[in-house]
C-alpha positions in Angstrom: -11.6 -58.1 -18.9 -10.0 -56.1 -21.5 -13.1 -54.3 -22.7 -10.7 -52.0 -25.2 -10.8 -55.1 -27.1 -14.2 -55.6 -27.5 -14.3 -52.7 -29.5 -14.1 -54.5 -33.0 -16.8 -54.1 -35.3 -18.9 -52.0 -33.1 -20.6 -48.6 -34.4 -19.6 -45.4 -32.5 -21.2 -41.9 -33.7 -19.6 -38.6 -32.6 -22.4 -35.9 -32.1 -20.9 -32.2 -32.5 -22.4 -28.9 -32.6 -19.6 -26.7 -32.1 -16.2 -26.6 -33.7 -14.2 -27.0 -30.6 -15.7 -30.6 -30.1 -14.0 -31.8 -33.3 -10.8 -31.9 -30.8 -12.6 -33.5 -27.8 -13.7 -36.6 -29.9 -11.1 -37.5 -32.2 -8.6 -39.0 -29.9 -11.9 -41.3 -29.0 -11.9 -41.9 -32.4 -8.6 -42.7 -32.5 -8.6 -45.3 -30.1 -11.7 -47.0 -31.4 -10.0 -47.1 -35.0 -6.8 -48.3 -33.7 -9.3 -51.4 -31.8 -11.1 -52.5 -34.8 -14.4 -50.3 -34.4 -16.2 -48.0 -37.0 -16.6 -44.2 -36.3 -19.3 -41.7 -38.5 -19.8 -38.0 -37.3 -23.2 -36.0 -37.0 -22.9 -32.5 -37.1 -25.6 -30.7 -35.7 -26.7 -26.8 -36.3 -24.8 -23.8 -37.9 -22.2 -23.5 -35.2 -20.2 -26.3 -36.4 -18.3 -26.3 -39.6 -18.5 -29.5 -42.1 -15.2 -28.4 -43.4 -13.1 -29.1 -40.8 -14.1 -32.6 -41.4 -10.5 -34.6 -42.4 -11.3 -36.7 -46.1 -11.3 -39.8 -44.0 -14.1 -38.5 -41.4 -17.7 -39.8 -42.8 -20.6 -37.8 -41.9 -24.3 -38.9 -41.6 -26.5 -36.3 -42.9 -30.0 -36.9 -41.6 -31.1 -38.4 -38.4 -32.7 -41.4 -40.9 -29.2 -41.9 -41.8 -28.2 -42.6 -38.1 -31.4 -45.2 -37.7 -30.4 -46.7 -40.8 -26.5 -47.1 -39.5 -27.3 -48.2 -35.9 -24.9 -46.8 -33.8 -23.8 -48.9 -30.6 -22.7 -45.7 -28.6 -23.1 -42.1 -29.4 -20.7 -39.8 -27.8 -21.5 -35.9 -27.0 -18.9 -33.3 -25.5 -22.6 -31.5 -24.8 -25.0 -31.1 -22.2 -27.9 -32.6 -24.5 -28.3 -35.2 -27.0 -31.2 -36.4 -28.8 -32.7 -39.7 -26.9 -34.1 -41.1 -29.9 -31.0 -42.2 -31.5 -30.0 -46.2 -31.4 -27.9 -47.3 -28.9 -26.5 -45.5 -25.7 -25.6 -41.9 -25.1 -22.3 -40.9 -23.4 -21.4 -37.9 -22.0 -17.8 -36.7 -22.2 -18.2 -33.1 -21.0 -17.0 -30.1 -23.5 -15.0 -28.7 -20.4 -13.8 -28.7 -17.1 -16.1 -27.2 -14.0 -15.1 -23.6 -14.0 -17.6 -22.3 -10.9 -20.0 -20.8 -13.6 -23.5 -20.7 -12.0 -26.6 -20.5 -14.0 -29.6 -18.2 -13.5 -30.7 -20.2 -10.2 -27.2 -20.1 -8.6 -26.8 -23.8 -9.3 -23.6 -25.3 -10.8 -24.3 -25.4 -14.4 -21.6 -28.4 -14.9 -23.0 -30.5 -12.3 -26.3 -31.4 -13.9 -27.9 -34.2 -15.2 -30.6 -33.6 -17.8 -32.0 -36.7 -18.9 -30.1 -37.6 -21.9 -27.3 -39.8 -21.1 -27.1 -43.5 -20.2 -23.2 -43.0 -19.2 -21.0 -40.3 -18.4 -17.2 -40.3 -18.0 -16.0 -38.2 -15.6 -13.1 -36.2 -15.3 -11.8 -36.4 -12.0 -12.4 -36.8 -8.5 -14.4 -33.5 -8.1 -16.6 -34.2 -11.2 -16.7 -38.2 -10.1 -18.1 -37.7 -6.6 -21.2 -35.4 -7.6 -22.0 -37.6 -10.3 -21.8 -40.7 -8.6 -24.4 -39.0 -6.0 -26.5 -37.9 -9.1 -26.4 -41.7 -9.9 -27.4 -42.7 -6.7 -30.3 -40.4 -6.4 -31.6 -40.7 -9.9 -30.4 -44.4 -11.0 -31.2 -44.0 -14.9 -27.1 -43.7 -15.5 -23.5 -45.0 -14.6 -21.0 -42.9 -14.2 -17.0 -44.1 -14.9 -14.0 -42.2 -14.3 -11.8 -41.8 -16.8 -9.8 -38.5 -17.5 -11.1 -36.5 -20.5 -9.9 -37.3 -23.6 -9.1 -34.1 -25.1 -6.1 -34.0 -22.9 -4.6 -37.2 -24.3 -2.3 -35.3 -26.7 -0.8 -32.8 -23.6 0.9 -35.9 -22.1 2.2 -38.5 -25.2 4.8 -36.5 -26.3 3.7 -36.4 -30.0 2.0 -33.2 -30.1 3.6 -30.4 -32.2 3.7 -26.9 -31.3 3.4 -24.5 -34.3 3.0 -21.3 -32.1 7.0 -21.2 -30.6 10.0 -21.2 -32.4 13.7 -21.9 -30.6 15.1 -19.1 -32.1 12.7 -17.0 -29.7 13.9 -17.6 -26.1 11.1 -15.4 -24.3 9.0 -16.8 -22.8 5.6 -17.5 -24.0 1.8 -16.2 -22.3 -1.0 -17.5 -23.4 -4.3 -14.9 -23.1 -7.5 -16.8 -23.4 -10.6 -15.5 -22.3 -14.6 -16.4 -21.7 -17.3 -14.6 -24.2 -19.3 -13.8 -20.9 -19.3 -9.7 -21.1 -19.3 -10.0 -17.4 -16.8 -12.4 -16.7 -14.6 -11.8 -19.6 -10.9 -10.1 -19.2 -11.5 -8.8 -22.8 -13.3 -5.5 -22.3 -11.6 -4.6 -19.1 -7.6 -5.1 -19.8 -7.3 -4.0 -23.6 -4.7 -1.1 -22.2 -2.1 -3.7 -20.2 -2.3 -6.2 -23.2 -1.9 -3.2 -25.9 1.2 -2.6 -23.5 2.6 -6.0 -23.2 2.4 -6.2 -26.7 4.4 -3.4 -27.7 7.0 -4.1 -25.2 7.9 -7.4 -26.2 8.9 -8.7 -22.7 7.0 -12.0 -23.7 5.8 -14.1 -26.8 2.2 -13.4 -26.4 0.0 -15.9 -28.0 -4.3 -15.0 -27.9 -6.9 -17.0 -28.2 -10.5 -15.9 -27.6 -14.0 -18.3 -27.1 -15.8 -18.5 -30.7 -18.8 -16.6 -29.1 -16.5 -13.4 -28.2 -18.3 -10.5 -30.2 -16.5 -9.8 -33.6 -15.5 -6.3 -32.5 -13.8 -7.5 -29.4 -11.9 -9.9 -31.8 -11.3 -7.6 -34.4 -10.0 -5.1 -31.7 -7.3 -7.6 -30.6 -6.6 -8.7 -34.0 -5.1 -5.1 -34.6 -2.7 -5.5 -32.2 -1.1 -8.3 -33.7 2.8 -7.9 -34.5 6.1 -9.9 -33.6 5.4 -10.0 -30.1 2.0 -11.1 -30.6 -0.3 -13.4 -32.6 -3.5 -13.6 -32.2 -4.9 -17.4 -33.4 -8.0 -18.3 -34.7 -8.6 -22.3 -34.2 -10.8 -25.2 -33.5 -7.8 -26.8 -32.0 -6.6 -25.3 -28.9 -4.4 -27.9 -27.3 -1.2 -27.0 -29.5 -1.7 -23.8 -28.0 -1.8 -25.0 -24.3 1.0 -27.0 -24.9 2.8 -23.9 -26.4 2.9 -21.7 -23.7 5.0 -21.1 -20.4 2.2 -19.2 -17.8 -1.7 -18.3 -19.2 -3.6 -15.4 -18.4 -7.5 -15.9 -18.1 -10.4 -15.0 -16.4 -13.1 -17.6 -15.4 -12.9 -19.4 -18.6 -13.0 -23.3 -18.5 -9.7 -23.4 -20.5 -7.6 -22.6 -17.8 -8.3 -25.7 -16.3 -6.8 -27.7 -19.5 -4.0 -25.5 -19.0 -3.7 -26.0 -15.4 -3.5 -29.9 -15.6 -0.1 -29.4 -17.4 1.2 -28.0 -13.9 1.6 -24.6 -15.2 0.7 -21.7 -13.7 -2.1 -19.6 -14.7 -2.6 -15.6 -13.7 -6.7 -14.8 -13.5 -8.1 -11.4 -13.8 -11.5 -11.2 -11.5 -12.0 -14.9 -11.4 -15.2 -16.1 -9.9 -13.9 -18.6 -7.4 -10.1 -17.8 -6.8 -8.1 -20.2 -4.7 -4.5 -21.0 -4.0 -3.7 -22.8 -7.0 -4.4 -19.3 -9.1 -2.7 -15.9 -8.8 -5.8 -13.7 -9.0 -5.5 -10.2 -10.0 -8.2 -7.3 -9.5 -6.3 -4.6 -9.8 -5.0 -4.3 -13.9 -1.8 -2.4 -12.3 -0.8 -5.4 -10.7 -0.9 -7.5 -13.6 2.4 -7.2 -14.9 4.2 -8.1 -11.4 2.1 -11.1 -11.2 3.1 -12.9 -14.5 6.2 -11.9 -14.0 5.9 -13.9 -10.6 4.4 -16.5 -12.5 6.8 -17.3 -14.8 9.2 -18.1 -12.2 7.1 -21.2 -11.2 7.2 -20.4 -7.4 7.5 -23.8 -5.4 4.2 -23.3 -3.1 2.4 -22.1 -5.7 3.2 -25.1 -7.8 2.5 -27.8 -4.7 -0.9 -25.7 -4.9 -1.5 -26.7 -8.4 -0.2 -30.0 -8.1 -2.8 -30.9 -5.1 -5.5 -29.4 -7.4 -4.7 -31.3 -10.3 -5.1 -34.7 -8.6 -8.7 -33.9 -8.0 -9.0 -32.1 -11.4 -7.7 -34.4 -13.7 -5.1 -36.9 -12.3 -4.3 -38.4 -15.3 -1.1 -37.8 -17.0 -0.6 -40.9 -19.1 -2.3 -40.1 -21.9 -5.0 -42.9 -22.1 -8.2 -41.2 -21.2 -9.7 -41.9 -24.7 -8.9 -45.6 -24.2 -10.5 -45.6 -20.8 -13.8 -43.7 -22.3 -14.1 -46.4 -24.8 -13.4 -49.3 -22.8 -15.9 -48.2 -20.2 -18.7 -47.5 -22.9 -18.2 -51.1 -24.3 -18.3 -52.4 -20.5 -21.4 -50.7 -20.2 -22.7 -52.2 -23.6 -22.0 -55.6 -22.7 -23.4 -55.5 -18.9 -27.0 -56.5 -18.1 -27.1 -53.7 -15.5 -30.6 -52.6 -15.1 -31.0 -48.7 -15.0 -34.2 -46.9 -14.3 -36.2 -45.4 -17.0 -34.9 -41.6 -18.2 -37.3 -38.8 -17.5 -39.5 -38.0 -20.5 -39.0 -33.9 -20.9 -41.9 -33.2 -23.4 -41.1 -30.0 -23.5 -37.5 -30.6 -24.4 -38.3 -33.7 -26.5 -40.4 -31.0 -28.5 -37.5 -28.9 -29.0 -34.8 -31.1 -29.9 -37.1 -32.6 -32.8 -38.1 -29.3 -34.0 -34.5 -28.3 -33.9 -33.6 -31.4 -35.8 -37.3 -31.6 -38.2 -37.8 -34.8 -37.2 -41.1 -35.9 -36.0 -40.9 -39.8 -36.4 -41.4 -42.1 -33.3 
């Protein structure tokens, strides 16, 4: 059965708490609208800017509005979602597993937190551990779909406003996580300043929105004809624009590498043969020069890695997510009840100022 065709007249809610979530959920919205479904948005917290909603995107302003609208499913690119919303809750992830650990030394990406009914996983290296959790816990299902955020990388329709045919230099994209311990930004300023002055490459820069403002301003000041600092809620066109990325341990490097393009990392906490990892700032330029040659062995290693990370290059992950959601809605599988975490329930209701039961 083609479950995508059962979208018609169903209601789907997009739940976001960060600006980058717009770009994650809009491809799903497009698949829903193309198949006759309805979409609404709920924006939670002060970190998300309502001005990024387009005129045709309809916002629900309160929890009562959500209950009155009665969505069949809610999509969230977050670790947590209120369990008291109507309909099923679908987790679609806010990034790839970059190997970051929590305070107890556990992988923070591979956790089930008692909120979701369905996880739509990105590739085998996410699916396998979540399938194991599904078997162990029994209160959610797992379907591998690919990550909707990346659909535009593979459809051929994406514009690249950050490059020009008149500039024939190779393009380097520099991204960094906000964690002081992991970020390249405080450690590579002199090297990046040098790169911006030589004009050897066309450089684009984009930092995590939680990066300290003093660092952002410091790098903004480097902007010239060789380096452009970009602030955006949609990183995907940036990924498409560049030939090579310089990064640290941010999961955005994995969004880049699925294009089968090289990534140079600085002090990555999980270096492997699909990356060109550097720990000495003085060796950085040589590593970037090598990356621009797309060396054969490196590219083979990247392909092998991508087959586990995100093997889908058809641009249809959004359709698979919607189909998996509809299949769940139509199934009669019996799941275990979700764990009732009273502390989390209280915190969630306090954050939303919602005390109805």
